[in-house]
C-alpha positions as CSV (number, residue, x, y, z in Angstrom):
1,M,-51.8,8.4,49.8
2,Y,-55.5,9.2,49.1
3,S,-57.8,6.2,49.6
4,I,-61.5,5.6,50.3
5,E,-61.1,1.8,50.3
6,Q,-61.9,-0.1,53.4
7,T,-63.0,-3.6,54.5
8,D,-64.7,-4.5,57.8
9,K,-61.9,-6.9,58.5
10,Q,-59.3,-4.1,58.5
11,L,-60.9,-2.4,61.5
12,L,-61.3,-5.4,63.8
13,G,-59.1,-5.1,66.9
14,T,-57.9,-1.6,66.0
15,S,-57.3,1.3,68.4
16,A,-57.5,5.0,67.5
17,A,-55.9,8.2,68.8
18,I,-58.9,10.2,67.4
19,R,-62.2,9.2,68.9
20,Y,-65.8,10.6,68.7
21,H,-68.5,9.9,71.2
22,L,-72.0,10.7,69.9
23,H,-74.7,11.0,72.6
24,F,-78.5,11.1,71.8
25,E,-80.1,11.9,75.1
26,N,-81.6,15.0,73.6
27,A,-82.7,13.5,70.3
28,H,-86.3,14.7,70.8
29,R,-84.8,18.2,70.6
30,H,-82.8,17.3,67.5
31,V,-79.6,17.8,69.4
32,V,-76.5,15.5,69.5
33,R,-73.8,15.9,72.1
34,V,-70.4,15.2,70.6
35,V,-67.3,14.5,72.6
36,M,-64.1,14.2,70.6
37,E,-61.0,12.7,72.3
38,I,-57.6,13.3,70.7
39,D,-54.4,11.8,72.0
40,V,-51.7,14.4,71.8
41,A,-48.0,13.3,71.9
42,H,-46.4,16.7,72.3
43,E,-47.6,20.0,73.7
44,G,-48.3,22.6,71.1
45,S,-50.9,24.2,68.8
46,L,-53.5,21.9,67.3
47,V,-55.9,23.0,64.5
48,L,-59.4,21.5,64.2
49,G,-61.8,22.1,61.3
50,L,-65.2,21.1,59.9
51,P,-65.8,20.7,56.2
52,V,-67.8,23.5,54.5
53,W,-69.2,21.1,51.8
54,I,-70.0,17.5,51.3
55,P,-68.4,15.6,48.4
56,G,-70.8,14.8,45.6
57,S,-72.8,18.1,46.2
58,Y,-71.0,21.1,44.9
59,K,-72.1,23.9,47.1
60,I,-70.6,25.6,50.1
61,R,-73.0,24.7,53.0
62,D,-71.0,25.9,56.1
63,Y,-72.1,23.1,58.3
64,I,-70.3,24.8,61.2
65,S,-73.3,27.0,61.7
66,T,-75.2,24.2,63.5
67,L,-72.4,23.5,66.0
68,G,-72.1,25.4,69.3
69,S,-71.3,25.3,73.0
70,F,-67.6,24.4,72.5
71,S,-65.6,23.3,75.4
72,L,-61.9,22.3,75.1
73,T,-60.1,20.8,78.1
74,N,-57.2,18.5,78.9
75,Q,-57.8,15.0,80.3
76,D,-58.2,16.4,83.8
77,G,-60.9,18.8,82.8
78,K,-58.7,21.9,82.8
79,P,-59.9,24.5,80.2
80,L,-57.4,25.1,77.4
81,P,-56.9,28.4,75.5
82,W,-58.3,28.3,71.9
83,Q,-59.5,30.7,69.2
84,W,-61.2,30.7,65.8
85,L,-58.9,31.0,62.8
86,S,-61.7,31.2,60.3
87,K,-65.4,30.4,60.1
88,N,-64.8,26.6,60.3
89,R,-61.3,26.2,61.8
90,L,-60.1,26.8,65.4
91,A,-56.7,26.5,67.1
92,V,-56.1,25.1,70.6
93,Q,-53.0,25.2,72.7
94,A,-53.0,21.5,73.6
95,E,-51.1,19.7,76.3
96,S,-49.5,16.3,75.9
97,G,-52.0,13.6,76.9
98,M,-55.6,13.8,75.8
99,L,-57.5,16.7,74.4
100,R,-61.2,16.6,75.0
101,V,-63.5,18.7,72.7
102,E,-67.2,18.8,73.5
103,Y,-69.9,20.6,71.5
104,M,-73.6,20.4,70.7
105,Y,-74.8,19.7,67.2
106,Y,-78.3,20.7,66.1
107,A,-79.2,18.0,63.6
108,Y,-82.4,19.0,62.0
109,E,-83.5,20.8,58.8
110,K,-87.2,21.1,58.3
111,D,-86.7,20.6,54.6
112,S,-84.4,17.6,55.2
113,T,-82.3,16.3,52.4
114,I,-79.7,13.6,51.7
115,R,-77.0,16.2,52.2
116,S,-77.9,17.1,55.8
117,S,-78.6,15.2,59.1
118,H,-81.9,14.8,60.9
119,V,-82.3,13.5,64.4
120,T,-85.7,13.0,66.1
121,R,-87.0,10.9,68.9
122,N,-87.8,8.2,66.4
123,H,-84.6,7.9,64.5
124,A,-81.2,9.5,63.7
125,F,-79.7,10.0,60.3
126,L,-76.2,11.5,60.3
127,N,-74.0,12.7,57.5
128,L,-70.9,12.8,59.6
129,V,-69.3,15.5,57.5
130,T,-71.8,17.8,59.2
131,C,-70.6,17.2,62.8
132,C,-67.2,15.4,63.0
133,L,-64.3,17.8,63.3
134,Y,-61.0,16.8,61.7
135,V,-57.4,17.3,63.1
136,E,-55.3,19.1,60.5
137,G,-52.3,16.9,59.5
138,R,-53.8,13.8,61.1
139,E,-56.6,13.0,58.6
140,Q,-54.9,9.7,57.6
141,E,-55.1,8.1,61.0
142,V,-57.6,5.5,62.1
143,H,-60.7,7.1,63.6
144,H,-63.2,5.5,66.0
145,L,-66.9,6.6,66.6
146,S,-68.9,5.4,69.6
147,F,-72.6,5.7,69.4
148,H,-74.3,6.1,72.8
149,H,-78.0,5.4,72.4
150,D,-80.5,3.0,73.9
151,R,-80.0,0.0,71.7
152,L,-83.2,-1.6,72.9
153,R,-85.2,1.4,71.7
154,W,-83.3,2.0,68.5
155,K,-82.5,-1.6,67.4
156,N,-80.8,-1.1,64.1
157,V,-77.6,0.8,63.0
158,S,-76.9,0.8,59.3
159,T,-73.7,2.3,58.0
160,S,-70.6,1.4,56.0
161,L,-68.4,2.3,59.0
162,S,-66.8,-1.0,60.3
163,P,-67.2,-2.6,63.8
164,V,-64.0,-2.7,65.8
165,K,-64.9,-6.0,67.4
166,E,-67.2,-8.9,66.6
167,E,-69.9,-8.4,69.2
168,F,-71.2,-5.7,71.6
169,A,-73.2,-6.1,74.8
170,P,-76.7,-4.6,74.6
171,N,-75.8,-1.9,77.2
172,E,-72.5,-0.8,75.7
173,A,-71.8,1.8,73.1
174,L,-71.4,0.6,69.5
175,V,-67.9,1.4,68.4
176,L,-67.3,1.7,64.7
177,G,-64.2,2.8,62.8
178,A,-62.7,4.2,59.6
179,L,-59.2,4.0,58.3
180,N,-59.0,7.7,57.7
181,Y,-61.1,10.9,58.0
182,D,-62.1,10.8,54.3
183,I,-63.9,7.5,55.0
184,V,-65.5,8.9,58.2
185,V,-67.2,11.7,56.2
186,D,-68.1,9.3,53.4
187,S,-70.0,7.0,55.7
188,P,-73.6,8.2,56.6
189,V,-75.4,6.5,59.5
190,E,-79.0,5.5,59.9
191,I,-80.1,4.6,63.5
192,G,-83.6,3.5,64.5
193,N,-86.1,0.7,63.8
194,H,-86.0,0.8,60.0
195,F,-86.4,-2.2,57.7
196,V,-83.2,-4.1,57.3
197,A,-82.4,-6.9,54.8
198,S,-79.2,-8.2,53.2
199,F,-78.0,-10.6,50.5
200,E,-74.6,-11.8,49.2
201,H,-73.4,-11.4,45.6
202,Q,-70.0,-12.8,44.5
203,G,-68.8,-12.9,48.1
204,S,-69.9,-9.3,48.9
205,V,-72.7,-8.4,51.3
206,V,-75.3,-5.9,50.2
207,E,-77.5,-4.4,52.9
208,T,-80.7,-2.5,52.5
209,A,-81.9,0.0,55.2
210,I,-85.3,1.5,54.5
211,A,-86.8,4.1,56.8
212,Y,-90.3,4.7,55.6
213,R,-93.9,5.7,56.2
214,G,-96.6,5.4,53.6
215,N,-98.0,3.0,51.0
216,F,-94.8,1.1,50.3
217,N,-93.6,-2.5,50.3
218,P,-89.9,-2.8,51.2
219,E,-89.7,-6.4,50.2
220,W,-90.6,-5.5,46.6
221,L,-87.8,-3.0,46.5
222,Q,-85.3,-5.4,48.1
223,D,-85.9,-7.9,45.3
224,R,-85.2,-5.3,42.6
225,I,-82.1,-4.1,44.3
226,K,-80.7,-7.6,43.9
227,T,-81.3,-7.4,40.2
228,L,-79.6,-4.0,39.7
229,V,-76.6,-5.0,41.8
230,E,-76.1,-8.2,39.7
231,R,-76.5,-6.2,36.4
232,E,-74.0,-3.5,37.3
233,A,-71.5,-6.0,38.8
234,Q,-71.7,-7.8,35.4
235,I,-70.6,-4.7,33.6
236,F,-67.4,-4.2,35.7
237,G,-66.7,-7.9,36.4
238,G,-67.5,-7.9,40.1
239,L,-68.1,-5.7,43.1
240,P,-65.3,-3.4,44.5
241,F,-66.3,-3.7,48.2
242,D,-66.8,-6.3,50.9
243,R,-70.0,-4.7,52.1
244,Y,-72.4,-2.0,50.8
245,V,-75.4,-0.3,52.4
246,F,-78.4,1.2,50.5
247,I,-79.9,3.8,52.9
248,I,-83.4,4.7,51.6
249,H,-85.7,7.4,53.1
250,L,-89.3,7.2,52.0
251,F,-91.5,9.7,53.9
252,P,-94.5,11.8,52.9
253,G,-93.3,15.1,51.4
254,M,-89.7,14.0,51.4
255,R,-87.5,15.8,48.8
256,G,-86.2,13.4,46.3
257,G,-82.6,12.8,45.5
258,G,-79.5,10.7,46.1
259,L,-75.9,11.0,47.3
260,E,-73.2,8.5,46.5
261,H,-70.5,7.1,48.8
262,A,-67.8,4.5,48.4
263,R,-69.6,1.7,50.3
264,S,-73.1,3.2,50.6
265,S,-75.6,5.6,49.2
266,V,-78.4,7.7,50.5
267,N,-81.6,7.8,48.5
268,A,-84.8,9.7,49.2
269,M,-88.3,10.1,47.7
270,D,-91.8,11.0,48.7
271,S,-93.4,7.8,49.9
272,W,-96.9,8.5,48.6
273,G,-97.3,7.8,44.9
274,D,-98.2,5.4,42.2
275,T,-96.1,2.7,40.4
276,T,-94.6,5.4,38.1
277,K,-92.9,7.0,41.1
278,L,-91.6,3.7,42.4
279,H,-90.1,2.9,39.1
280,R,-88.4,6.3,39.1
281,L,-87.0,5.3,42.5
282,L,-85.4,2.3,40.8
283,S,-83.7,4.6,38.3
284,L,-82.4,6.7,41.2
285,L,-81.0,3.6,42.9
286,V,-79.3,2.4,39.7
287,H,-77.8,5.9,39.3
288,E,-76.4,6.1,42.9
289,F,-75.1,2.5,42.8
290,L,-73.2,3.1,39.5
291,H,-71.3,5.9,41.4
292,V,-69.6,3.1,43.3
293,W,-67.4,2.9,40.2
294,N,-68.0,6.2,38.4
295,I,-66.9,9.1,40.7
296,K,-66.0,7.3,43.9
297,R,-63.2,5.4,42.1
298,I,-63.2,6.4,38.4
299,R,-63.0,10.1,39.1
300,P,-61.6,13.4,37.8
301,L,-58.1,14.2,39.0
302,E,-59.5,17.1,41.1
303,L,-62.0,15.1,43.1
304,G,-59.8,13.4,45.7
305,P,-58.0,14.1,47.8
306,F,-60.4,16.8,48.8
307,D,-59.9,20.3,50.3
308,Y,-62.8,20.5,52.7
309,N,-62.3,24.2,53.3
310,R,-63.1,25.6,49.9
311,E,-64.6,24.8,46.5
312,N,-62.9,21.9,44.6
313,Y,-63.3,22.8,40.9
314,T,-63.4,20.4,38.0
315,R,-64.5,20.7,34.4
316,M,-65.3,16.9,34.3
317,L,-68.7,16.6,35.9
318,W,-69.8,15.6,32.4
319,L,-68.1,12.3,33.1
320,V,-69.1,11.4,36.6
321,E,-72.7,12.8,36.5
322,G,-73.3,12.8,32.7
323,A,-72.4,9.2,32.1
324,T,-74.3,8.1,35.2
325,S,-77.4,10.1,34.1
326,Y,-77.3,8.3,30.8
327,Y,-76.8,4.9,32.4
328,D,-79.5,5.3,35.1
329,D,-82.6,4.9,32.8
330,H,-80.7,2.8,30.3
331,L,-79.7,0.2,32.9
332,T,-83.1,0.4,34.4
333,H,-84.3,-0.9,31.1
334,R,-81.5,-3.5,30.9
335,C,-82.5,-4.7,34.4
336,G,-86.0,-5.4,33.0
337,F,-87.7,-2.7,35.1
338,Y,-88.8,-0.8,31.9
339,T,-90.1,-2.2,28.7
340,R,-88.6,-0.9,25.5
341,A,-91.6,1.3,24.9
342,D,-91.2,2.6,28.5
343,Y,-87.6,3.5,27.8
344,F,-88.4,5.3,24.6
345,K,-91.0,7.3,26.4
346,I,-88.6,8.2,29.2
347,L,-85.8,9.2,26.8
348,S,-88.3,11.5,25.1
349,K,-90.1,12.8,28.1
350,D,-87.3,13.1,30.7
351,H,-84.2,13.6,28.6
352,L,-84.7,14.9,25.0
353,S,-87.8,17.1,25.5
354,P,-86.6,19.0,28.6
355,F,-83.2,19.6,27.0
356,F,-84.6,21.0,23.8
357,R,-87.2,23.1,25.7
358,Q,-84.5,24.7,27.9
359,P,-83.2,27.9,26.3
360,G,-80.0,27.8,28.4
361,R,-78.7,24.7,26.5
362,N,-76.9,27.0,24.1
363,E,-75.5,29.5,26.6
364,A,-72.4,27.7,27.8
365,S,-70.4,24.4,27.3
366,I,-70.9,21.5,29.6
367,K,-67.3,22.0,30.8
368,D,-68.0,25.6,31.8
369,N,-71.3,24.5,33.5
370,S,-69.4,21.8,35.4
371,F,-66.7,24.3,36.5
372,Q,-69.4,26.7,37.8
373,A,-71.5,24.1,39.5
374,W,-70.7,25.7,42.8
375,V,-72.7,28.9,41.9
376,K,-75.1,27.6,39.2
377,L,-76.6,24.2,39.7
378,Y,-77.1,24.3,43.5
379,L,-77.9,28.1,43.6
380,P,-80.7,28.3,41.0
381,H,-82.7,31.5,40.5
382,D,-85.9,32.4,38.6
383,D,-84.0,32.9,35.4
384,S,-81.7,29.9,35.6
385,A,-83.4,27.8,32.9
386,N,-82.7,30.6,30.4
387,R,-79.0,30.9,31.2
388,N,-77.6,27.4,31.7
389,V,-78.5,23.7,31.6
390,S,-77.7,21.0,34.2
391,Y,-74.6,18.9,33.4
392,Y,-76.7,15.9,34.5
393,L,-79.2,16.5,31.6
394,H,-76.7,17.7,29.0
395,G,-74.1,15.1,30.0
396,G,-76.5,12.3,29.9
397,L,-77.3,13.2,26.3
398,I,-73.6,13.5,25.4
399,F,-73.2,9.9,26.6
400,L,-76.2,8.8,24.7
401,C,-74.6,10.1,21.6
402,L,-71.2,8.6,22.5
403,E,-72.8,5.2,23.1
404,L,-74.6,5.2,19.8
405,W,-71.5,6.3,18.0
406,I,-69.3,3.5,19.5
407,I,-71.9,0.9,18.7
408,A,-72.5,2.1,15.2
409,E,-68.8,2.5,14.3
410,S,-67.9,-0.9,15.7
411,K,-70.7,-2.5,13.8
412,G,-72.5,-3.7,16.9
413,V,-69.4,-5.2,18.6
414,K,-68.4,-2.6,21.2
415,R,-70.2,-0.2,23.5
416,L,-69.7,2.2,26.3
417,D,-69.5,-0.7,28.8
418,D,-66.1,-1.6,27.3
419,G,-64.7,1.8,27.8
420,F,-65.7,1.8,31.5
421,R,-64.2,-1.6,32.0
422,A,-60.9,-0.1,30.7
423,L,-61.3,2.9,33.1
424,W,-62.0,0.5,36.0
425,A,-58.8,-1.5,35.2
426,M,-56.9,1.8,35.2
427,Y,-58.2,2.6,38.6
428,K,-57.2,-0.7,40.1
429,K,-53.6,-0.1,39.0
430,R,-53.4,3.4,40.6
431,P,-56.4,3.9,43.0
432,E,-54.8,6.9,44.6
433,R,-55.0,9.1,41.4
434,G,-57.9,10.4,39.3
435,I,-58.0,10.7,35.6
436,T,-57.9,13.5,33.0
437,E,-60.0,14.1,29.9
438,E,-57.2,12.9,27.7
439,E,-56.9,9.7,29.7
440,F,-60.6,9.1,29.4
441,I,-60.5,9.5,25.6
442,E,-57.4,7.2,25.3
443,A,-58.9,4.5,27.5
444,V,-62.2,4.4,25.6
445,E,-60.6,4.5,22.2
446,S,-58.2,1.7,23.1
447,A,-61.0,-0.5,24.6
448,T,-63.5,0.0,21.7
449,G,-61.2,0.5,18.7
450,V,-63.5,3.5,17.8
451,A,-62.1,7.1,17.4
452,I,-64.1,9.3,19.7
453,R,-61.8,12.3,20.2
454,E,-63.1,14.6,17.4
455,N,-66.7,14.1,18.3
456,L,-66.4,14.1,22.0
457,T,-64.2,17.2,22.1
458,K,-66.7,19.1,20.0
459,W,-69.6,18.0,22.2
460,L,-67.8,18.9,25.4
461,N,-66.7,22.3,24.2
462,G,-69.7,23.2,22.2
463,K,-73.3,24.0,22.9
464,G,-76.5,21.9,23.2
465,D,-77.4,22.1,19.5
466,D,-74.1,20.6,18.5
467,L,-75.3,17.1,19.5
468,P,-76.3,15.1,16.3
469,F,-79.3,13.3,17.6
470,D,-81.1,12.8,14.2
471,E,-78.0,11.4,12.6
472,L,-77.1,9.0,15.3
473,L,-80.6,7.8,16.1
474,G,-81.1,7.3,12.4
475,R,-78.3,4.8,12.3
476,F,-80.4,2.6,14.6
477,G,-83.6,3.0,12.6
478,L,-85.0,5.5,15.1
479,E,-86.4,8.9,14.7
480,W,-86.9,11.7,17.1
481,K,-89.6,13.9,15.6
482,E,-92.4,16.3,16.2
483,Q,-95.9,14.8,16.0
484,T,-99.3,16.3,15.4
485,P,-100.7,17.4,18.8
486,T,-102.9,14.6,20.2
487,E,-106.4,15.1,21.3
488,P,-107.0,14.7,25.1
489,T,-108.2,11.3,26.2
490,K,-112.0,11.2,26.6
491,I,-113.4,9.0,29.3
492,G,-117.0,8.3,29.7
493,E,-120.0,10.3,28.3
494,E,-119.8,13.9,27.3
495,I,-121.0,16.3,30.0
496,P,-122.9,19.4,28.7
497,G,-121.0,22.6,29.3
498,M,-117.7,20.8,30.3
499,P,-115.5,20.5,27.2
500,V,-112.4,18.3,27.2
501,L,-109.5,20.8,27.0
502,V,-105.9,20.6,25.9
503,K,-103.2,22.2,28.1
504,L,-101.5,25.0,26.2
505,F,-97.9,26.2,26.3
506,T,-97.2,29.6,27.9
507,G,-93.6,29.4,29.1
508,L,-94.7,30.0,32.7
509,T,-93.8,28.1,35.8
510,L,-96.4,28.8,38.5
511,K,-96.6,28.2,42.3
512,A,-99.7,28.4,44.4
513,E,-99.1,29.6,47.9
514,S,-101.6,30.7,50.6
515,G,-104.3,31.4,48.0
516,R,-102.0,33.3,45.7
517,L,-100.8,32.1,42.2
518,V,-97.3,33.4,41.7
519,V,-95.0,33.2,38.6
520,T,-91.7,31.6,39.5
521,Q,-90.0,31.3,36.1
522,V,-90.6,32.7,32.6
523,E,-89.0,30.9,29.6
524,D,-87.2,33.2,27.1
525,F,-89.0,33.9,23.9
526,S,-92.1,32.1,25.1
527,P,-95.7,33.5,24.9
528,A,-95.3,34.7,28.5
529,Y,-92.0,36.4,27.7
530,E,-93.6,38.2,24.7
531,A,-96.5,39.3,27.0
532,S,-93.9,40.9,29.4
533,I,-94.8,38.7,32.4
534,G,-92.0,38.4,35.0
535,A,-91.0,36.2,37.8
536,D,-92.7,37.1,41.1
537,D,-95.8,38.5,39.4
538,E,-99.0,37.4,41.0
539,I,-101.8,36.3,38.7
540,I,-105.1,37.8,40.0
541,F,-107.6,37.5,37.1
542,V,-107.7,35.5,33.9
543,N,-110.3,36.6,31.4
544,G,-112.2,38.3,34.1
545,Q,-112.2,35.4,36.5
546,R,-110.3,35.1,39.8
547,C,-107.5,32.5,39.6
548,T,-105.6,30.9,42.5
549,S,-104.2,27.6,41.1
550,A,-102.2,26.4,38.2
551,E,-104.9,24.0,37.2
552,E,-107.5,26.8,37.1
553,F,-105.1,28.9,35.1
554,D,-104.6,26.1,32.5
555,T,-108.4,25.6,32.2
556,L,-109.2,29.3,31.8
557,L,-106.6,29.6,29.0
558,A,-107.7,26.5,27.3
559,K,-111.3,27.7,27.2
560,K,-110.1,30.9,25.4
561,G,-107.9,28.9,23.1
562,T,-105.0,30.0,20.9
563,E,-106.8,32.1,18.3
564,S,-107.1,35.2,20.5
565,A,-105.2,36.6,23.5
566,S,-106.3,36.0,27.1
567,E,-106.4,39.0,29.4
568,L,-104.4,38.6,32.6
569,V,-104.5,41.0,35.6
570,L,-101.3,40.9,37.5
571,S,-100.1,42.3,40.8
572,S,-96.4,43.2,41.1
573,D,-94.3,45.4,43.4
574,L,-95.7,48.6,41.9
575,G,-99.3,47.7,41.8
576,M,-101.7,46.2,39.2
577,T,-101.1,45.7,35.5
578,T,-103.0,44.1,32.6
579,V,-101.2,42.0,29.9
580,H,-102.4,39.9,27.0
581,L,-101.1,36.4,26.6
582,T,-101.6,34.2,23.5
583,P,-100.6,30.6,24.4
584,K,-99.5,28.0,21.9
585,Q,-100.5,24.4,21.3
586,M,-97.2,22.6,21.8
587,P,-96.4,19.7,19.5
588,D,-95.7,16.3,21.0
589,F,-92.3,14.7,20.5
590,A,-91.6,11.0,20.4
591,L,-88.8,8.6,19.9
592,T,-90.0,5.8,17.6
593,A,-88.6,3.0,15.5
594,K,-89.0,3.4,11.7
595,D,-91.1,0.7,10.0
596,E,-88.8,0.7,7.1
597,A,-85.6,0.3,9.1
598,S,-82.9,-1.9,7.4
599,D,-81.6,-5.1,8.8
600,E,-78.3,-3.4,9.8
601,Q,-80.2,-0.7,11.7
602,K,-82.4,-3.3,13.5
603,A,-79.3,-5.3,14.5
604,L,-77.6,-2.2,16.0
605,L,-80.8,-1.4,17.8
606,E,-81.0,-4.9,19.3
607,F,-77.4,-4.7,20.4
608,W,-77.9,-1.3,22.1
609,L,-81.1,-2.5,24.0
610,A,-80.0,-6.0,24.7
611,R,-80.6,-7.2,28.3
C-alpha cells in the first residue's frame, strides 16, 4: 500500500533492518561518507538502486553521478561480488547476516538548487533522494538514518524525519526514521546553526528553519507563516500532519524556487532585495504549503507510487501545479499580505500579461505540455517561449477561469475551495490511490452544484486563446484591457541633454557576460524576429555606438525612437552583419474594476476577494 503519511509517535522505539550512517568529517570538501547497513535473512542476490529523479521536479537528473568509491562487504569485512545492472542499479551476491555498503557522496552544486544537496563546512542540506540507495523489494520497510556530526558545532537539525527515541546525548549520533523509503526521499534535512522557531496550530507543530545571510528579518517571516498556515488550514478544515517543517534558504545570488514534501517544503530566494521580493517569497511559501494537500495527497493517479528509475508521465500537472499557481497569489491576498490593488497588479503583471505575450501559448494543450514536462519545462532552449508555455502559468489561468465560473454560476455561494474540500474528503477515504480527470470533475460538480465539464474539458484540450477572460472578468465588473502607454515617471528637475526615455519592445531577451551583450531569445513575429536577429548573436554597435549592457541597449533604442529603424552591428558564427531594427512602443495592460459595475457584479467581486 502506497503511503507518505507518518507521525513522530510511530517511529519512537522502532528498529530497522535498513540503516544509513551519514558522516560529515569531510564537509569542508563537500563530501559525505555514507555507510548503509542491510540485514539479510537469506543468502542470494540483492539489487540496490538510486532514484534518477526527485518527485515534484519532472526531469531525469541521474543523481548516481555524484556517488563513488563503492565498497560492499559482509559484517566481517569480507568483500562481496557485485556488478552494475544499469546506470543507477547494482546487484550484490549477499550472505545472510549484515550487508555493509559504503560510498562517498559529493554534495555540492555551484549553482545550488532546492532539488540538489549542498554540504559545506558551515552547514549541510541534504535531499536524501540524491544519496540514499534503496533495496529493491524492501522499500516498504522502516528505515533509520544516523547523522554523525559534531552536535556542538552544528546545533540544529531540521527535518520531517522522526526521532526514534525521546532524547539523545550530546556526543551520540542523532537517529531518525521513516516508515518506508518513499518517506525517506520525501524528507530533506537542514543541519547547521540556522534560525529555528515553531508554533502550534490545532494540535499540530509547525517549525521554521531559515538558513540565511543578508538584509533579512526571520522573525518577520515567522509571523506571516503563522497567518498562511491558519488560512490554508481553514480551507481544508485542519492540518493533515502532526509536524511540518518550512526549510528556507536565503543567500545572496541564490536561485529562487520551492519543492514540496508531505511534511515539509524547501524554499529558496536571493536574500538581497526590497520589500517586493520578500512579498514574492510569501507567495512562494503559500504555494509550497498548499502542496501539502494538492499533489502530496490530492494527486493524479500516476504520481504515487513512484517508479524512481524512469519518467513518471501524467497529463494532470494542470491540477497539481496549475491550481496551486492560481491559489498562491490569490491566497497571499486573502492572507492580507497584498492589498486588492496589489493583487490586480500581480494578476496583470505576473499572470495575464506574460501569458498573452508568449507565442507558445497556442502551440499545444496544457495536457500535452504536462505530459512532456520531462523534456520541455526543465530543458528549455533559446526558442522555448515560442513553442510551449509553462503549465504553471497556463494552469493558473485555467483555474482563475474555473473559480470565476463557479462563483458566478452559483450566484456567489460556492467557490473552488468547496471543490478542493470534496477532493480532500475523497483522499481521506482512500489515501493509497490518486485521482483521474473524471473524478476531479465529478467531485467539483457535486460539491459546488455547478456544471464545469464542458468548459474545463475545452480549456484543458484547447489552446491559450480558448480561455474566456473578458467574459468571465466582466461578470465581476472587471475589465482586462489595453491602456494608452504611460509616460515615464519624472523625478526632480529636467537635466539638459538627458531626456526621460520610454523602454521600447523588441522581442529580445539579452544577457551581458564578460563585456559582451548576447541575444538569448527572440520572440516570434516581434520586431527582432522581423529584423532577422537570432539567439546567440552578439550585439556590438547600436546606431554607431558600442553597446555592452541591456540598459545601454534600451537607452540607445529609445533615443532613436519608433519612427525610424535603429542600425545594429552583430557578430555571429560567420562574422559581422548589419541589421535594421524598428522597435514598438508596447501598450500597458491592466485589470481594473468598472465604475459602472452593477450591484450583482460588485457582490460577486466581494465574494471572490473576501478574506
